[in-house]
N, C-alpha and C positions, 0 to 999 in steps of 0.2 A: 814429572805427575802427570801430566798433558798426553807424554804417552804409555805411559803403566795405564791410563786411561780411557786410553785408544784405543790400547792389547786386548785391557776386558771390554770394549766394547764389539772387537772385532771375536775376540773368544767365542762374546756369549751369542752373538750373531753368530756363528757357523754352528756351535750346537743348537741354537732353535731351529736354525737351516735341515741341521744334521736327525734336528728331532720332530719335525714335523714329515722329513719323509718317510723316518720310518713308517712313522702314524696310517704316512699311506697305502704303505705297503703293510703293514699288519691290519686294515679299514681294504687293502686287495684282497688280502687270504679269505679274509671275512664273507664280504661281497662276493666270489664268487663263490666258492663254494656252497653259498644257497647260494644264488643264480642259477649253480651247476644241479642241484637235490631238484628246485625244483623244474628244472630243463627237462628233467629226468623222463617222470610226470607228464609234465606238460608235452609232448615227445609223444610220448606213448599212449597221448588218445589220438593217432590216428591212427594205431595200428587197434587197437581200441575198437572204433569203429568198422575196422574193412573183417574183428570179429565180429559181433554184433552184427552184421551187416552179412557172414557169414552163412547163412540159411539149418543152421546147424547150434537146436539148443542147448547141445553138448559142449560143443567152440565154446558159446557166448556164452553161460556161467564159468565152465574152466579162467576164460583172463580172463572176465567180471570180478574174481573172486580170487584169480592174481594181480591184476591191476589195485582189487583193494586195501590189500598184503604191501603195494610195493606200496601207492598214497602213506599205507600207517605204516609203514619205514619212513618217512622220507616227513614226513609230520616228526617222528620221533627224533632225526640224526639233524635235522631245521634247530627245534629248541632244543636238546641238545647241544650244539655251541650257544645260549643264552644270546643276553643283548650285546653290542659292540661300545664302550662305553657309556654305560647308560642308556645307548640307541635303540628302541627294539622296532622302528619301523620297519625294516626290511623282515629282521625275522618273522613281527608280528601277519605282516600281508603277503608273506609265502605262507604262511599254515594256512589264510586266512582261506589261499587261492587254493588250498590241499582241499581247506576239509572240506571247501563249494562242492570238488567234485566227489569223496569219499561222501562228501552224506547224498549229495545228489543223487549218487551211482545207488543207492541203499539203498532210497525211496521211490527212487524208480525203477530204476533197473529192474535189482536183485528180485523184488515186488512182481514182475513183470514178469520177467523169466519164468519162478515159480510159478504164475497162475495157469502157465501153459502146457500143455503133456506130452503132444508129439516133438521127439525129437528134430524133425525135419521138420522146419518153416514155411509156413508157405506167404504168398508173396503180402496177404493184408500181414499174418504178422512181423516180414522185416518190417511192410513200412511203419506201425508202429512206432519199432526202434526204432526208424531212422527218425521217427516225429520224435524223438526222447534224445534221440541223439540233437538232434537239432536244438530244440531247446535248452540241453546244454549249455552249447554254443551258444547263442543266444543272452543267455544266467550267465555267462566267465566272465562275458563285457564286464560288468563294472570292477572284477575280481581280479582281473589285471591288469583294467587300468590303475587300480591301489595298487597294483604290484610297482608295476612300471613308472609312477608316480613316484614310489619312495626307494627305484631303486635310483635315480637319477637325481632325486635329493639327497640319496648318503655319497653318491657318485663327489653331487659336489661338495658338498660336506666335507667330503675330507681328498678333495683331494686330491678324484685318482687318475685322473689323466694326466697330471704331471709324469705318472711313474712310465704313458703310453711314450716315452724318448724314443 
């Protein structure tokens, strides 16, 4: 009888370990998909900065529209992934960061570029665009912090580091 109990306990332990590892693998796939999607947008902010400093209204406007479209598609993609086992924190903070960019650009850059007439931007117009960009970088910090905290918590909760062997 003791031998049967021992085999049962060992079997249950192995099953639980396998189950935990499998859950961690699923969590890692979910995590990586959201982080990579978000990174595409956040990494593109550098290209966006180059475009708004180009001195060309048509380039700045075109890149602005493409960037807004990328952000919107990424928000849809991240939301499509849903929650992971009821945990919405990673998805929610990713969408929060992405919506910050989308809202800021729509409320600040789009009206500014629409107010300009000449395709060639002078030093003053570029300085204003630079000021808007710096303000966006300052304001994004709180959204980045939330996303980074949620990513760390998700990683810790689902023990993603155990898969890094």
